[in-house]
C-alpha positions, 0 to 999 in steps of 0.5 A: 500499500503506497503512503502519501507523503506531505510536503510542506511548502515554506511560506513566502512574505510579500515583504521579501518581494524586491522589485527592481527600480523601474518596476517600482516607479511604475507601480507607484505611477499606476497606483497615482493614476488610478487614484487620480481618475477616482478623484477626478470622477468624484469631482466631475459627476454631477450629482444634481441639477439644479440648486437654489442657495439663500446668500445667508447659508454659504457660510454654513452649508457644511452643516446641512448640505447632502453629498456633493462632489468635490468640485461642486463644494469648491463652486459653492465656496466660491460664490462669496467671492463675487462680491454682488449683493443678492438674496439667492444664488441659482445654480443650473447644471446642463450636459455637465456645465454648471451656470449661475445667476443670481437674483435681481441681475441680468448676468450669467456666470459659467463654471470653468473648473476653478472659478465663476466667470462671466458668461453673458451680462447686461448691466441691468439690476433689479429689473429681473428678480426671480428670473428663471434660466432654461435651455434650448440645444444647450443654449441658455435663456431666461424668463420672467422678472419683477422690479420695484416698477413693473413686472414682465414676461421677457424672454432673453438668450444669453449667447457665447459671445457675451451678449444678452439678447431679447427675444422677440415674441408675439402676443406677450401677455402685459405686464404678466410675471409667471410664479409657476414656470416650467418648460417642454421640447414644444414651449414654456409654460408660465401660470399664476403672477403679478401683473403692474406697471407703476408707470401706467398706474395699472395695478392688476395685483395677482392674477390666476391665469396662465399662459403658453409660449410656442416655441415653433412660432414664438406666439404666446397663448392663453390657457385654461384650467379645468378643475374638478370637485377635488379643488374645493374639497381641499382649499374650501374654494371652487377655484382659484381666487383671491383667498388663496396664495402661491408660496413657492414654485419648482420643476422637475424633469417630469413635473411642476409643482407650486405650493398653495394656501388658503389665507382664510383656513391656512389650509395648505396644498401641493399643485402637482402638474405632469409635464406630458400629459398637462394633468393637475393633482392635489396633495393636501399638507398641514404645513408649508414645505417650502417657506423660508428655504435655506437651500434646495437641491433638485435632482431629476423628479427629487427635491431635497430641501432644509429651511429655517422652520424645519432645519434637517433634511426633507426629501420629496420625490414627486413621481411617488407623491403623485401616486397619493395625491387627488386628481385635480383636472387638467390645463388646456390650451384655450380653442377660440384664439386659433383664427385670432392668433393667425390674424394677429400673429400674421396681420403684417403679412396679410397686408403685404400679400394683398397690397401685391395682389392689388398691384398685379391686377392692377398691371395686369388690367394695364398690360393685358389686351382689352376683350373686343366689345361685341357689335352693336348688332350683335348685342342686339341679337343677344339681347332680343328676346326668343322671338326675335332670335327666332325671327331673325334666324328662321329665313335661313332655317335648315340652310347652310351659309357661308362665313360671309352670310354669317357675318352679315347676319351678325353685323360684323361684315364691316370689320377689316380685321380678320382676326378680330372679326373671327373673335366676335363671330365665335362669341356671338355664335356661343352666346346664341348657342348657349340660349338654345341649350338652356331653352331647348337643349339643342344649339340653333348653329352647327359649324360644318366643313365644306365638302369640297374643301375642308378648310372652309367652314359653313354654318348649318341653321338647324330648323328643328331647334327653331321650330322648337322656339316657335309658339303658336302665336309667333308661327301665325305672325310668321305665315 
């Protein structure tokens, strides 16, 4: 029987491994490379799409911020170096690029990896408070604003050449500043806002209206809110009125929301709108979510925020929240304004087209040859009563007459111009035949070719058509 012989192997100590000098440096370089890549990934990976920061919270943001990347922490720390007085900072992330707009200024900054740099600006202060930045094809725009003297819904484009351009829109709501603003691929929506202008003393106050800016033609359209009974169940009123107050509004990837409160009952509710379907929901809430915000983050359909009233992190997942909310109705575009929009939006073009048509018509009358009038003799024939027509043609009933004889009958034999005579002959014969077809179902004159020379046209006076046209009294007169 064979026996198994167990052999032991010597222990290998990793410390005993000796690398050559080139191998040692190669290992260190690889280690540093992967560490650097890990740091860069953490630094450059966006963790949110939008952040709202109150100016007073910058120095203490480390205490209540959720996780932010190294670069995002650096850009937040750099806000204090701008030296611009503002009540809040709004940072937007688009395709990995960060843009900053401070309240009440028309300046847009971009983060260059080290500090905030002006992307485009206009030296305007105090006229564009509460503006909203949105992106079209990764180009930044801003909408709406309010100042001490006037509210407005202007749209600005921040171009890459550092210019701020006013975007031309049509049927823009007068002095209207929407508090709930959100965008889709088709356009921009603006609901519930202030409308005032101290220059004109038109103090409309807060308007529960809504408008839509169609990106395809840049026309503003008014919208309607179709609300069901759940609105009254939550707020105690049937529709939007002066008892309601809009606290704050925000936008996520798929939803827009605003917090409403009844000033009499203090009942608060979260109004949620789905962007794709424009359906509305309402989620009652005993207290305000967004009162006295210090900061807010938006990522996808999630909102994370911290407020003075509730000094702890609150997170709302809107796509989950809407599942337990009450259906409220929907938003719809007014149908009766289609033709009005066309007329109002293109009236200048219509005036130009009509003017061109009038000019072309006038030139046509001047250039084109005028129609030759039918001679008086022919007019007499065409305007005669039926009996007179029969009387003129009856002597030739059943006969084939030459072209010269026909011209004498029609009174055009004195015309020297053969082309002009041909035109008038053709018109007169057509009128007589139309008369016969209309009253008796058969023409009175037939064109026939000469049997010996087919180039020659003669005219057959139909006796049957004439016979149908003769009434008994006329027959007695003619005999």
